[in-house]
C-alpha positions as CSV (number, residue, x, y, z in Angstrom):
1,X,10.4,0.1,18.4
2,X,10.1,0.2,14.8
3,X,11.7,-3.0,13.6
4,X,9.8,-4.9,16.6
5,X,6.5,-3.9,14.8
6,X,7.7,-5.0,11.4
7,X,9.4,-8.6,12.9
8,X,6.0,-9.5,14.7
9,X,4.3,-8.8,11.2
10,X,6.5,-9.8,8.7
11,X,5.2,-13.6,8.4
12,X,2.1,-12.7,7.0
13,X,3.0,-9.0,5.7
14,X,0.2,-7.0,7.6
15,X,0.6,-4.5,4.9
16,X,-1.3,-1.5,7.0
17,X,0.8,-1.6,9.9
18,X,4.3,-1.8,8.4
19,X,3.0,1.1,5.7
20,X,2.2,3.2,9.2
21,X,5.3,2.2,11.0
22,X,7.2,3.0,8.0
23,X,5.4,6.4,7.9
24,X,6.2,7.2,11.7
25,X,9.8,6.4,11.1
26,X,10.1,8.4,8.4
27,X,8.1,11.6,10.0
28,X,5.6,11.7,7.2
29,X,2.2,11.9,9.3
30,X,-0.2,14.0,7.8
31,X,1.7,14.3,4.3
32,X,0.8,11.0,2.5
33,X,-3.1,10.4,3.2
34,X,-2.8,7.4,0.4
35,X,-0.4,5.1,2.3
36,X,-2.2,5.9,6.0
37,X,-4.9,3.5,4.3
38,X,-8.5,4.6,3.8
39,X,-10.0,2.6,7.1
40,X,-8.2,5.0,9.5
41,X,-10.5,7.6,8.5
42,X,-12.9,5.9,10.9
43,X,-10.7,7.1,13.9
44,X,-11.2,10.8,12.7
45,X,-13.1,13.7,15.1
46,X,-16.8,13.3,15.2
47,X,-16.7,10.2,13.1
48,X,-17.6,7.6,15.4
49,X,-19.4,5.5,13.5
50,X,-18.5,1.7,13.2
51,X,-16.9,0.3,10.0
52,X,-20.2,-1.5,9.0
53,X,-22.2,1.9,9.7
54,X,-19.3,3.8,7.3
55,X,-20.3,1.1,4.8
56,X,-24.0,1.4,4.5
57,X,-23.3,5.2,4.5
58,X,-21.0,5.4,1.7
59,X,-23.1,3.0,-0.3
60,X,-25.9,5.8,-0.1
61,X,-23.7,8.1,-1.8
62,X,-22.1,5.4,-4.1
63,X,-25.9,4.7,-5.3
64,X,-26.7,8.3,-5.7
65,X,-23.7,9.3,-7.5
66,X,-24.5,6.1,-9.8
67,X,-27.5,7.5,-10.4
68,X,-26.2,10.9,-11.5
69,X,-23.7,9.1,-13.8
70,X,-26.8,7.5,-15.9
71,X,-27.6,11.2,-17.0
72,X,-24.1,12.3,-17.2
73,X,-21.8,9.6,-17.8
74,X,-18.8,11.7,-19.1
75,X,-18.9,14.0,-15.9
76,X,-15.3,14.0,-14.3
77,X,-16.4,15.5,-11.0
78,X,-19.4,12.9,-10.4
79,X,-17.2,10.2,-11.7
80,X,-13.7,11.5,-9.6
81,X,-16.0,11.8,-6.1
82,X,-17.5,8.0,-6.9
83,X,-13.9,6.7,-7.4
84,X,-13.1,8.4,-3.3
85,X,-16.0,6.9,-1.8
86,X,-15.4,3.8,-3.3
87,X,-11.7,4.1,-2.0
88,X,-13.3,4.8,1.4
89,X,-15.6,2.3,1.7
90,X,-13.0,-0.4,0.3
91,X,-10.7,0.2,3.3
92,X,-13.9,-0.1,5.7
93,X,-14.3,-3.7,4.4
94,X,-10.7,-4.1,4.7
95,X,-11.0,-3.3,8.7
96,X,-13.6,-5.8,9.0
97,X,-11.4,-8.6,7.2
98,X,-13.9,-8.7,4.2
99,X,-11.0,-9.6,1.7
100,X,-13.4,-10.4,-1.0
101,X,-15.6,-7.5,-0.5
102,X,-12.4,-5.4,-0.1
103,X,-10.8,-5.8,-3.4
104,X,-14.0,-5.9,-5.4
105,X,-14.7,-2.4,-3.9
106,X,-11.1,-1.5,-4.7
107,X,-11.6,-2.7,-8.6
108,X,-14.7,-0.7,-9.1
109,X,-12.7,2.3,-7.9
110,X,-9.8,1.8,-10.0
111,X,-11.8,1.9,-13.1
112,X,-13.7,4.4,-11.8
113,X,-10.3,6.6,-11.1
114,X,-9.2,5.3,-14.7
115,X,-12.6,6.8,-16.1
116,X,-11.8,10.2,-14.2
117,X,-8.5,10.5,-15.8
118,X,-10.2,9.8,-19.6
119,X,-12.7,12.5,-18.7
120,X,-10.3,14.7,-16.9
121,X,-10.7,18.6,-17.8
122,X,-7.9,20.1,-19.9
123,X,-6.8,22.5,-16.9
124,X,-6.0,19.5,-14.7
125,X,-2.2,20.2,-14.3
126,X,0.2,17.2,-14.2
127,X,0.5,16.9,-10.5
128,X,-3.5,16.4,-10.5
129,X,-3.1,13.8,-12.7
130,X,-0.2,12.2,-10.8
131,X,-2.6,12.2,-7.7
132,X,-5.2,10.4,-9.5
133,X,-2.9,7.6,-11.0
134,X,-1.2,6.7,-7.5
135,X,-4.9,6.2,-6.1
136,X,-5.6,4.2,-8.9
137,X,-2.5,2.3,-8.3
138,X,-3.4,1.3,-4.8
139,X,-6.8,0.4,-5.9
140,X,-5.3,-1.7,-8.3
141,X,-2.5,-3.3,-5.7
142,X,-5.4,-4.0,-3.2
143,X,-7.6,-5.8,-5.8
144,X,-4.5,-8.1,-7.2
145,X,-3.8,-6.5,-10.1
146,X,0.0,-5.6,-9.3
147,X,1.4,-5.3,-13.1
148,X,-1.5,-2.6,-13.7
149,X,-0.3,-0.6,-10.4
150,X,3.1,-0.7,-11.4
151,X,2.5,1.1,-14.4
152,X,0.3,3.7,-13.2
153,X,2.9,4.5,-10.4
154,X,5.5,4.6,-13.1
155,X,3.1,6.9,-15.3
156,X,2.7,9.1,-12.0
157,X,6.4,9.5,-11.4
158,X,7.2,10.4,-15.5
159,X,4.7,13.4,-15.0
160,X,6.1,14.6,-11.6
161,X,9.2,13.0,-11.1
162,X,10.7,14.9,-8.3
163,X,7.2,14.6,-6.2
164,X,8.0,12.9,-3.2
165,X,4.6,11.5,-2.5
166,X,4.7,9.7,-6.0
167,X,7.6,8.2,-5.6
168,X,7.6,7.1,-1.7
169,X,4.0,5.4,-2.8
170,X,5.9,3.7,-5.2
171,X,8.8,2.6,-3.0
172,X,6.5,1.1,-0.4
173,X,4.7,-0.8,-2.8
174,X,7.8,-2.5,-4.0
175,X,8.9,-3.1,-1.2
176,X,5.5,-4.3,0.9
177,X,3.0,-5.2,-2.0
178,X,5.7,-7.1,-4.3
179,X,8.5,-8.0,-1.3
180,X,11.1,-6.6,-3.5
181,X,13.6,-4.9,-1.4
182,X,16.4,-4.5,-3.9
183,X,14.1,-2.6,-6.1
184,X,12.6,-0.5,-3.7
185,X,16.2,0.7,-2.7
186,X,16.9,1.3,-6.5
187,X,14.0,3.4,-6.9
188,X,14.8,5.8,-3.8
189,X,18.5,5.7,-5.6
190,X,17.3,6.9,-8.4
191,X,15.0,9.7,-6.8
192,X,17.9,11.2,-4.9
193,X,19.9,11.3,-8.2
194,X,17.4,14.3,-9.8
195,X,17.4,16.4,-6.7
196,X,19.5,19.0,-6.2
197,X,22.2,19.4,-3.7
198,X,20.6,20.8,0.0
199,X,16.9,19.8,-1.4
200,X,15.1,18.6,1.6
201,X,13.5,15.6,0.0
202,X,16.9,14.2,0.3
203,X,16.7,13.7,3.8
204,X,13.6,12.4,3.7
205,X,14.6,9.9,1.2
206,X,17.7,8.8,3.4
207,X,15.1,8.1,6.2
208,X,13.0,5.9,4.0
209,X,16.0,4.3,2.7
210,X,17.3,3.2,6.4
211,X,14.2,1.9,7.4
212,X,14.3,0.0,4.2
213,X,17.5,-1.1,4.6
214,X,17.4,-2.2,8.5
215,X,14.0,-4.4,7.3
216,X,16.1,-6.1,4.5
217,X,18.6,-7.0,7.3
218,X,16.0,-8.2,9.8
219,X,14.3,-10.1,7.2
220,X,17.7,-12.0,6.2
221,X,18.4,-12.7,10.1
222,X,14.6,-14.1,10.4
223,X,15.3,-16.5,7.1
224,X,18.6,-17.5,8.4
225,X,17.0,-18.5,12.1
226,X,14.4,-20.0,10.2
227,X,16.2,-22.3,8.1
228,X,18.6,-23.4,11.7
229,X,15.3,-24.2,13.3
230,X,14.4,-26.4,10.6
231,X,17.5,-28.1,10.3
232,X,17.8,-28.1,14.3
233,X,14.2,-30.3,14.1
234,X,15.1,-31.9,11.1
235,X,18.3,-33.3,13.3
236,X,16.0,-34.0,16.2
237,X,13.7,-36.2,14.2
238,X,16.6,-38.5,12.5
239,X,17.9,-38.8,16.2
240,X,14.5,-40.0,17.4
241,X,14.1,-42.2,14.5
242,X,17.2,-44.1,15.3
243,X,16.4,-44.4,18.5
244,X,13.2,-46.2,17.8
245,X,14.9,-48.5,15.6
246,X,17.6,-49.4,18.3
247,X,14.4,-50.1,20.8
248,X,12.5,-52.6,18.1
249,X,16.0,-54.7,17.7
């Protein structure tokens, strides 16, 4: 069932669907809000408004916070809240297939998250900083800024090397945004190497690796099938052409 969902979506790389398949396969529902995709929040209990209404409601909050920032341009709390709201709104734009607007809002969210890091209070610990970096990286990867996303993920991992959420999100970025399955697998290996024997996160990493490896095999098999089909079509075309030539003679 897992790989059937991936196979159906492989050609267009429908990232939110694939990510949810991975989350289900690894048993991490509810643990990683970032990769469950912002648009999933529309299904929360007591939150029945459609995406368009959600976008309008969130815009009211955005306008209000932007006005507050005019008076307090370095207020960490306001900047961080603005980033979170834009993160959600961008997800709703993605849900209604408005790619241009989604990318635009994600880009603004990225700017807000980076500003939040600049004005973060001194008491914000490494985990708190890493969490912001991971969200910023998600915004970057969804606004065509893959290089920035990669740097942010790596910085988050440097701050909290044993944090599974940061590593998990980076692995999915490598596998599904950059579509580099080998690097994704290598990253899982590096993570396992720093964990102590018996750490429960090793089992989680193994589960994620198993899905990534299965996906790699499925991708390879599909590519071979596609090549065979292309070759078969070419041969058929050649035979048809030969038949037409004989007919003309």
